C-alpha positions in Angstrom: 0.0 0.0 0.0 2.9 2.4 0.7 4.3 1.8 -2.7 0.9 2.7 -4.2 0.8 5.8 -2.1 4.2 6.9 -3.3 3.1 6.4 -6.9 -0.1 8.5 -6.3 2.0 11.1 -4.5 4.3 11.6 -7.5 1.2 11.8 -9.8 -0.3 14.4 -7.6 2.9 16.4 -7.6 3.1 16.3 -11.4 -0.5 17.4 -11.8 0.2 20.3 -9.4 3.2 21.4 -11.4 1.2 21.5 -14.6 -1.6 23.5 -13.0 -4.2 20.7 -12.8 -5.0 21.4 -9.2 -8.3 19.7 -9.0 -6.8 16.4 -10.2 -3.8 16.9 -7.9 -6.1 17.2 -4.9 -8.4 14.4 -6.0 -5.5 11.9 -6.2 -4.3 12.6 -2.7 -7.8 12.5 -1.2 -8.3 9.1 -2.8 -4.9 8.1 -1.4 -5.9 9.2 2.1 -9.1 7.1 2.0 -7.2 4.2 0.7 -4.5 4.4 3.4 -7.2 4.6 6.1 -9.0 1.7 4.7 -5.8 -0.3 4.6 -5.0 0.2 8.2 -8.6 -0.4 9.3 -8.7 -3.7 7.5 -5.3 -4.6 9.0 -6.2 -3.7 12.6 -10.1 -3.8 12.6 -10.1 -0.6 14.5 -12.0 2.5 13.4 -9.7 4.5 15.6 -6.4 3.1 14.3 -3.9 5.9 14.9 -2.0 5.2 11.7 -5.1 5.2 9.6 -6.4 8.4 11.2 -3.1 10.2 10.7 -3.1 9.3 7.0 -6.7 10.3 6.6 -6.2 13.6 8.2 -2.7 14.6 7.0 -2.8 13.2 3.4 -6.5 14.1 3.0 -5.9 17.6 4.3 -3.0 18.0 1.8 -5.3 16.9 -1.0 -7.8 19.5 0.0 -5.1 22.1 0.1 -3.9 21.0 -3.4 -7.3 22.1 -4.8 -6.1 25.7 -4.4 -9.6 27.2 -4.2 -8.4 30.4 -2.6 -6.2 33.3 -4.0 -4.0 32.8 -0.9 -2.8 29.4 -2.2 0.4 29.3 -4.1 2.5 26.6 -5.7 4.6 24.8 -3.1 8.3 24.5 -2.9 9.8 21.0 -3.6 11.0 20.9 0.0 7.4 21.4 1.1 6.3 18.4 -0.9 9.1 16.3 0.5 8.2 17.3 4.1 4.5 16.5 3.6 5.5 13.1 2.2 8.1 12.3 4.9 5.9 12.9 7.9 3.3 10.2 7.5 5.9 7.7 6.2 8.1 8.3 9.2 5.1 8.1 11.5 4.2 4.7 10.1 7.8 3.5 10.2 8.2 4.6 13.9 4.9 2.9 14.8 5.9 -0.4 13.1 9.4 -0.4 14.7 7.8 -0.6 18.1 5.1 -3.1 17.6 2.6 -4.6 15.2 -0.8 -4.0 16.6 -2.4 -7.4 17.4 -6.1 -8.0 17.6 -7.2 -8.0 21.3 -9.8 -10.4 22.7 -13.2 -8.8 22.9 -15.2 -8.9 26.2 -15.2 -7.4 29.6 -13.6 -8.6 32.8 -15.4 -7.5 35.9 -13.8 -7.1 39.3 -15.7 -7.5 42.5 -18.5 -5.0 43.3 -16.5 -3.2 46.0 -13.6 -2.6 43.7 -15.9 -1.2 41.0 -17.6 1.2 43.4 -14.3 2.4 44.7 -13.0 3.2 41.2 -16.3 4.9 40.2 -16.1 7.2 43.2 -12.5 8.1 42.4 -13.4 8.9 38.8 -16.4 11.0 39.9 -14.3 12.9 42.5 -11.5 13.5 40.0 -14.0 14.9 37.4 -15.6 17.1 40.0 -12.3 18.5 41.0 -11.3 19.3 37.4 -14.7 21.0 36.8 -14.5 23.0 40.0 -11.0 24.3 39.1 -12.4 25.1 35.6 -15.4 27.0 36.9 -13.2 28.9 39.4 -10.8 29.8 36.6 -13.6 31.1 34.4 -15.0 33.2 37.2 -11.6 34.6 38.0 -10.9 35.5 34.4 -14.3 37.1 34.0 -13.9 39.1 37.2 -10.4 40.4 36.4 -10.9 41.0 32.7 -14.4 42.5 33.2 -16.3 40.7 30.5 -17.6 37.4 29.2 -17.0 36.8 25.5 -20.5 35.5 24.7 -22.0 38.8 25.9 -19.3 41.1 24.4 -19.8 43.1 21.1 -16.0 42.8 20.4 -15.5 40.4 17.4 -12.3 39.0 18.9 -13.4 39.0 22.5 -12.5 35.3 22.9 -8.9 36.0 22.0 -8.6 38.5 24.9 -10.3 36.3 27.4 -7.1 34.9 28.8 -5.1 35.1 32.1 -1.7 33.5 32.0 -1.6 30.3 34.1 -5.4 30.5 34.9 -6.7 29.8 31.4 -5.2 26.3 31.4 -7.6 25.4 34.3 -10.5 27.2 32.6 -10.4 25.2 29.4 -9.8 21.8 31.2 -13.6 21.4 31.5 -13.4 19.8 28.1 -12.2 16.6 29.7 -15.2 16.1 31.9 -17.7 14.8 29.3 -15.3 12.1 28.3 -14.8 11.1 31.9 -18.5 10.9 32.3 -18.8 8.6 29.4 -16.1 6.4 30.9 -17.9 6.3 34.2 -21.3 5.4 32.7 -19.8 2.8 30.4 -17.6 1.4 33.2 -20.4 0.7 35.8 -22.6 -2.3 35.1 -25.4 -0.3 36.7 -25.9 3.2 38.0 -28.6 5.1 39.8 -30.8 7.9 38.4 -29.1 10.2 40.9 -25.7 9.4 39.4 -26.9 9.9 35.9 -28.4 13.4 36.7 -25.2 14.4 38.6 -23.1 13.6 35.5 -25.5 15.3 33.2 -25.4 18.4 35.3 -21.6 18.3 35.3 -21.5 17.8 31.5 -23.9 20.7 30.9 -21.6 23.0 33.0 -18.6 21.6 31.2 -20.2 22.5 27.8 -21.4 25.9 29.1 -17.8 27.1 29.6 -16.7 26.8 25.9 -20.0 28.5 24.9 -19.5 31.4 27.3 -15.9 31.7 26.1 -17.2 31.5 22.5 -14.6 28.8 21.8 -15.6 26.5 19.0 -12.3 24.7 19.4 -13.0 23.8 23.0 -16.5 22.7 22.2 -15.2 20.4 19.4 -12.7 18.9 21.8 -15.3 18.2 24.5 -17.7 16.5 22.1 -15.1 14.5 20.1 -13.3 13.2 23.2 -16.5 12.0 24.7 -17.5 10.3 21.4 -14.1 8.6 21.1 -14.3 7.2 24.7 -17.8 6.0 24.0 -16.7 4.2 20.8 -13.9 2.5 22.8 -15.9 1.5 25.9 -19.5 0.9 24.8 -20.1 -2.8 24.3 -22.5 -2.2 21.4 -22.2 1.5 20.5 -25.0 3.0 18.4 -24.1 5.0 15.4 -27.2 7.3 15.7 -25.9 8.5 19.1 -22.8 9.8 17.3 -24.8 11.3 14.5 -27.0 13.2 17.0 -24.0 14.4 18.9 -22.3 15.6 15.7 -25.5 17.4 14.5 -25.7 19.2 17.9 -22.1 20.1 17.6 -22.6 21.5 14.1 -25.5 23.6 15.3 -23.5 25.0 18.3 -20.6 25.6 16.0 -22.7 27.8 13.7 -24.2 29.5 16.7 -20.8 30.4 18.2 -19.7 31.7 14.8 -22.5 34.2 14.9 -21.8 34.9 18.5 -18.3 35.9 17.5 -19.8 38.7 15.4 -18.2 37.3 12.2 -20.5 37.8 9.3 -20.2 36.1 6.0 -18.9 39.2 4.2 -16.1 39.6 6.8 -15.1 35.9 6.6 -15.2 35.8 2.8 -13.0 38.9 2.7 -10.4 37.1 4.8 -10.6 33.8 2.9 -10.2 35.3 -0.6 -11.9 32.5 -2.3 -11.6 32.3 -6.1 -15.4 31.6 -6.3 -16.9 34.5 -4.4 -20.3 32.8 -4.3 -19.2 29.7 -2.6 -21.3 29.2 0.6 -19.6 30.0 3.9 -20.2 26.5 5.4 -17.8 25.2 2.6 -15.2 28.0 2.6 -14.7 28.1 6.4 -13.7 24.4 6.9 -11.8 24.5 3.6 -9.6 27.4 4.6 -9.1 26.1 8.1 -7.6 23.0 6.5 -5.9 24.2 3.3 -4.3 27.4 4.5 -2.3 25.5 7.2 -0.4 23.7 4.4 0.2 27.0 2.6 1.4 28.5 5.9 4.0 25.7 6.1 5.1 26.6 2.5 5.6 30.2 3.7 7.9 28.9 6.5 9.9 26.9 4.0 10.3 29.9 1.7 11.0 32.6 4.3 12.7 31.0 7.3 16.2 32.5 7.5 17.6 30.1 10.1 16.5 27.3 12.4 15.8 27.6 16.1 17.4 24.3 17.2 14.7 23.1 19.6 13.4 26.4 21.1 10.1 26.4 19.3 9.2 22.8 20.4 10.3 23.6 24.0 7.7 26.4 24.2 5.4 24.3 26.6 8.4 24.1 29.0 8.9 27.8 28.8 5.2 28.6 29.2 4.4 26.2 32.0 7.4 27.1 34.1 7.1 30.9 33.5 10.5 31.1 31.8 8.8 32.9 28.9 8.2 35.9 31.2 11.8 35.9 32.6 13.5 35.3 29.2 11.1 36.5 26.5 13.8 36.1 23.8 13.3 32.3 24.2 9.9 32.6 22.6 10.2 35.7 20.4 10.2 34.2 17.0 8.2 35.4 14.0 5.5 33.2 12.5 5.5 32.9 8.7 1.9 32.8 7.4 -0.1 33.8 4.3 -2.3 36.3 6.1 -2.3 37.9 9.6 -5.8 36.6 10.5 -5.0 33.0 9.6 -2.5 31.9 12.2 -3.2 28.2 12.4 -0.4 25.9 11.3 0.1 22.1 10.9 1.5 19.6 13.3 5.0 19.6 11.7 5.4 23.4 11.6 7.6 23.7 14.7 9.6 20.6 13.9 10.7 22.2 10.6 11.2 25.6 12.3 13.7 24.0 14.7 15.6 21.4 12.6 14.3 21.5 9.0 13.6 18.2 7.2 15.6 16.4 9.9 13.1 17.7 12.5 10.2 16.5 10.4 11.7 13.0 10.1 12.6 12.7 13.7 9.3 14.1 14.9 7.4 11.6 12.7 9.5 8.6 14.0 9.1 9.6 17.6 5.4 10.3 17.4 4.7 7.0 15.6 6.7 5.1 18.2 4.9 6.9 21.0 1.5 6.0 19.4 2.5 2.3 19.2 3.4 2.4 22.9 0.1 4.1 23.7 -1.9 1.5 21.8 -0.2 -1.3 23.8 -0.7 0.7 27.1 -4.4 1.2 26.4 -4.9 -2.5 25.8 -3.0 -3.6 28.9 -4.5 -1.3 31.5 -8.1 -1.4 32.8 -8.0 2.1 34.1 -10.6 4.3 32.4 -8.2 7.2 32.2 -6.2 5.1 29.8 -8.9 5.6 27.2 -8.9 9.3 27.7 -5.2 9.3 26.9 -5.9 7.4 23.7 -8.9 9.7 22.8 -6.7 12.8 23.2 -4.0 11.5 20.9 -6.6 10.3 18.4 -8.1 13.8 18.3 -4.6 15.4 17.8 -3.8 13.1 14.9 -7.3 13.5 13.4 -6.7 17.3 13.4 -3.0 17.1 12.5 -3.5 19.8 9.9 -4.8 22.3 12.5 -2.0 23.1 15.0 1.3 21.9 16.3 -0.4 20.3 19.3 2.8 19.0 21.0 4.3 22.5 21.0 1.2 23.7 22.8 1.3 23.9 26.6 -2.4 23.3 26.9 -1.9 19.8 25.3 0.6 18.9 28.0 -1.5 20.4 30.7 -4.5 18.2 29.6 -2.2 15.1 29.4 -0.9 15.9 32.9 -4.5 16.1 34.3 -5.3 12.8 32.6 -2.3 11.3 34.2 -3.4 12.6 37.6 -6.9 11.0 37.1 -5.1 7.7 36.0 -3.1 7.6 39.3 -6.2 8.7 41.4 -8.2 5.8 40.0 -5.5 3.3 40.5 -5.2 0.2 38.3 -8.7 -0.9 38.7 -11.5 -0.1 36.3 -12.4 -0.9 32.8 -11.2 -4.1 31.2 -9.4 -4.6 28.0 -11.3 -3.7 24.9 -10.6 -3.2 21.2 -9.7 0.4 20.4 
């Protein structure tokens, strides 16, 4: 399958060089679907990390190759090489660690006392996270003097941020996934428990709405769906469809709440077809422009930063960025000021060039193989939240650098705290 992908990749490159952009994009989109199908058949897992990375990264590149916006330009050869090297190195790193074996299906139940103890710990951990999140939101609203949802400022959500505090505020997105783990984990639960979790979930979803953060809302819903798919014995597809429909409605609502009208957005996106509907142009540009931003980096970067960009989470979480601002003061190379999102390999190239992309792909693939094995071995419900987070990051690999983002590591640290709090008891092995 990899040989076939390489052939398709060369064909896509040649089409792009001759100006046949629609054909170039179509070939890569077909390749992405084929790669996902290959890994699904191989592992029998809908959430196979190799398949999802290929679907997201290669498919996103295919969408970018369509070049439907005036912002899009022909890519440098090095850009094409980096886009090819990343998924290949990821797959190579994954396969170097282990081949994913099919796991026996079924559930192993511990005694009732053990199950109750783990459930209480999971509930308490979730309540603590939510309390800190609500407290952080209240503190930010009090200090900053506004709530983004009720502000007339189009970019109010960007200014709603207190350093150090905002990490706690946005951590509410983990609670719905933990509630799904709790309800799937317990063989039976009372109506009181159900209503308690529903109340916590509503509060957890309310925070992204008040912050007018579409991203946080997507994270909260998708993490919960992934955990449900992993833990529910017979999960129902219509549950997922209903959740996604509700997410789409909230997404549109938050777009209007940001005071971004269609004319404003179309002016930023600079689509070649000015009459293309906004529900097509917005997701298109949020995928495609990230690849064009990487090409800007390749064209304009004067020198590499030798690890400083990827160490940003360390500088941010320890406060070093305030003591030594020169450690984080590097320009970002993008097509347009308003479109600042970049792909997952942006900082790897910024630091070390093509070597950084290769090394990052190998390490990430190896780490994902270890995570898959870890999730199968441990019964702890937080293990599945680890897997769900990494799944989300790979599924949105085109959207941001993720592992150069301190919020990512803060969420992983909170998940680790829940994992230790719940001990080694909990949910049995299941196919991911």
